[in-house]
MARBA-3410 file (N, C-alpha, C, O; in Angstrom, 1 decimal):
69
104.4,111.1,107.0,104.8,110.0,107.8,105.9,110.5,108.9,106.9,111.0,108.5 ~ 105.6,110.3,110.1,106.7,110.4,111.0,106.9,109.2,111.9,106.0,108.7,112.5 ~ 108.2,108.8,111.9,108.5,107.6,112.6,109.7,107.7,113.5,110.5,108.6,113.3 ~ 109.9,106.8,114.4,111.1,106.7,115.3,112.5,106.4,114.7,113.6,106.8,115.0 ~ 112.2,105.4,113.7,113.4,104.8,113.2,114.4,105.8,112.6,113.9,106.8,111.9
115.6,105.7,112.7,116.6,106.6,112.2,117.0,106.4,110.8,117.4,107.3,110.1 ~ 116.9,105.1,110.4,117.3,104.8,108.9,116.1,104.4,108.1,115.5,103.4,108.4 ~ 115.8,105.2,107.0,114.7,104.9,106.2,115.3,104.9,104.9,116.1,105.8,104.6 ~ 115.2,103.9,104.0,115.7,103.7,102.7,114.7,103.6,101.6,113.9,102.6,101.5 ~ 114.8,104.5,100.7,113.6,104.3,99.7,114.1,103.4,98.5,115.3,103.4,98.3
113.3,102.8,97.9,113.7,101.9,96.9,112.4,101.5,96.1,111.3,102.0,96.3 ~ 112.6,100.6,95.0,111.5,100.2,94.1,111.6,98.6,94.3,112.5,97.9,94.0 ~ 110.4,98.3,94.7,110.2,96.7,94.7,110.5,96.0,93.4,109.8,96.1,92.4 ~ 111.6,95.3,93.5,112.3,94.4,92.4,111.4,93.1,92.3,111.1,92.7,91.2 ~ 111.1,92.3,93.5,110.5,91.2,93.6,109.9,90.8,94.9,110.2,91.3,96.0
108.9,90.0,94.8,108.2,89.6,95.9,108.0,88.0,95.9,107.3,87.4,95.0 ~ 108.6,87.3,96.9,108.4,85.9,96.8,107.4,85.4,97.9,107.9,85.3,99.0 ~ 106.1,85.2,97.6,105.1,84.9,98.7,105.2,83.5,99.1,105.4,82.6,98.4 ~ 105.1,83.4,100.6,104.9,82.2,101.3,103.8,82.2,101.9,103.0,83.2,101.8 ~ 103.4,80.9,102.6,102.1,80.7,103.4,101.9,81.8,104.4,100.9,82.4,104.6
103.1,82.0,105.2,103.1,82.8,106.3,103.8,84.1,106.1,103.3,85.2,106.2 ~ 105.1,83.8,105.7,106.0,85.1,105.4,106.4,85.2,103.9,106.3,84.3,103.1 ~ 106.7,86.5,103.5,107.1,86.7,102.2,108.4,87.3,102.2,108.8,88.0,103.2 ~ 109.3,87.2,101.0,110.5,87.9,100.9,110.1,89.1,99.9,109.5,88.9,98.9 ~ 110.6,90.3,100.3,110.5,91.5,99.5,111.9,91.9,99.2,112.7,92.0,100.2
112.2,92.1,98.0,113.5,92.7,97.6,113.4,94.1,96.8,112.6,94.3,95.9 ~ 114.1,95.0,97.4,114.0,96.4,97.1,115.4,96.8,96.4,116.5,96.6,96.8 ~ 115.1,97.5,95.3,116.4,98.0,94.4,116.5,99.5,95.0,115.7,100.4,94.9 ~ 117.7,99.7,95.7,117.8,101.0,96.4,119.0,101.8,95.5,119.6,102.8,95.8 ~ 119.2,101.2,94.3,120.1,102.1,93.5,121.4,101.5,93.5,121.8,100.7,94.3
122.1,101.8,92.4,123.7,101.6,92.1,123.8,100.2,92.3,124.8,99.8,92.8 ~ 122.9,99.3,91.9,123.1,97.9,91.9,122.9,97.3,93.4,123.2,96.1,93.6 ~ 122.5,97.9,94.2,122.3,97.5,95.7,120.9,96.9,95.9,119.9,97.6,95.6 ~ 120.8,95.7,96.4,119.5,95.2,96.6,119.3,95.0,98.2,120.3,94.6,98.9 ~ 118.1,95.3,98.7,117.8,95.2,100.2,116.7,94.1,100.2,115.8,94.2,99.4
117.0,93.1,101.2,116.0,92.0,101.2,115.3,92.1,102.6,116.0,92.5,103.6 ~ 114.0,91.9,102.6,113.3,91.8,103.9,112.4,90.8,103.8,111.8,90.6,102.8 ~ 112.3,90.1,105.0,111.2,89.0,105.2,110.2,89.6,106.1,110.5,90.0,107.2 ~ 108.9,89.8,105.5,107.5,90.2,106.4,106.4,89.1,106.3,106.5,88.1,105.7 ~ 105.5,89.5,106.9,104.4,88.6,106.7,103.7,88.8,105.3,103.7,89.8,104.7
103.1,87.5,104.9,102.4,87.7,103.7,101.1,88.6,103.9,100.7,89.3,102.9 ~ 100.6,88.6,105.1,99.4,89.4,105.4,99.8,90.9,105.3,98.9,91.7,104.9 ~ 101.0,91.4,105.6,101.4,92.5,105.5,101.6,93.0,104.2,101.1,94.1,103.8 ~ 102.3,92.1,103.2,102.4,92.4,101.7,101.0,92.7,101.3,100.9,93.7,100.6 ~ 100.0,91.9,101.6,98.8,92.1,101.0,97.9,93.4,101.5,97.3,94.2,100.8
98.1,93.6,102.8,97.6,94.8,103.4,98.3,96.0,102.8,97.6,97.0,102.6 ~ 99.5,96.1,102.6,100.3,97.2,102.1,100.2,97.3,100.4,100.8,98.1,99.8 ~ 99.4,96.3,99.9,99.3,96.4,98.4,100.5,96.3,97.8,100.5,96.9,96.7 ~ 101.7,95.6,98.3,103.0,95.8,97.6,102.8,94.9,96.3,102.3,93.9,96.2 ~ 103.4,95.5,95.3,103.6,95.1,94.0,105.0,95.4,93.4,105.7,96.4,93.7
105.5,94.5,92.5,106.8,94.9,91.8,106.7,96.2,91.1,105.7,96.4,90.4 ~ 107.7,97.2,91.2,107.7,98.4,90.6,107.2,99.4,91.4,107.3,100.6,91.0 ~ 106.6,99.1,92.5,105.9,100.1,93.4,107.2,100.7,94.2,108.2,100.1,94.3 ~ 107.0,102.0,94.7,107.9,102.6,95.6,107.7,102.2,96.9,106.5,102.1,97.2 ~ 108.9,101.9,97.9,108.6,101.7,99.2,109.8,102.0,99.9,110.9,102.2,99.3
109.7,102.0,101.3,110.8,102.3,102.2,111.0,101.1,103.1,110.2,100.3,103.6 ~ 112.3,101.1,103.3,112.8,100.1,104.3,113.2,100.8,105.4,114.1,101.6,105.3 ~ 112.5,100.6,106.7,112.6,101.2,107.8,113.5,100.2,108.9,113.2,99.1,109.2 ~ 114.5,100.9,109.3,115.6,100.0,109.9,115.8,100.7,111.5,116.1,101.9,111.6 ~ 115.5,99.8,112.4,115.6,100.2,113.7,117.2,99.5,114.2,117.5,98.3,113.9
118.0,100.3,114.8,119.4,99.9,115.1,119.4,98.6,115.8,120.3,97.8,115.6 ~ 118.3,98.4,116.8,118.2,97.2,117.7,117.9,96.0,116.8,118.0,95.0,117.3 ~ 117.7,95.9,115.6,117.3,94.9,114.8,118.1,94.7,113.6,117.7,94.0,112.7 ~ 119.4,95.2,113.5,120.4,95.1,112.5,121.7,94.4,113.2,122.3,94.9,114.2 ~ 122.0,93.3,112.6,123.3,92.7,113.1,124.3,92.5,111.9,123.9,92.3,110.8
125.5,92.6,112.3,126.6,92.5,111.3,127.5,91.4,111.8,127.8,91.2,113.0 ~ 128.0,90.5,110.8,128.9,89.3,111.2,130.0,89.2,110.2,129.9,89.5,109.0 ~ 131.1,88.6,110.7,132.3,88.5,109.7,132.7,87.0,110.1,132.2,86.4,111.1 ~ 133.5,86.5,109.2,133.9,85.2,109.5,135.3,85.3,110.2,135.9,84.2,110.6
END
């Protein structure tokens, strides 16, 4: 797999909460750190995502925001 994203993080799918249109996928990336992504339910089904399966979070810098109070 070759991609343009600079950040790819490997993890294990901890949970999937399916909705009608979108689903929440939580990856356990180790050391007690969880990464949450919201993707379409169609993508979850198309990728055959299941709890316990290995997956990668691909992060483009243009789509990551940081905020503080």
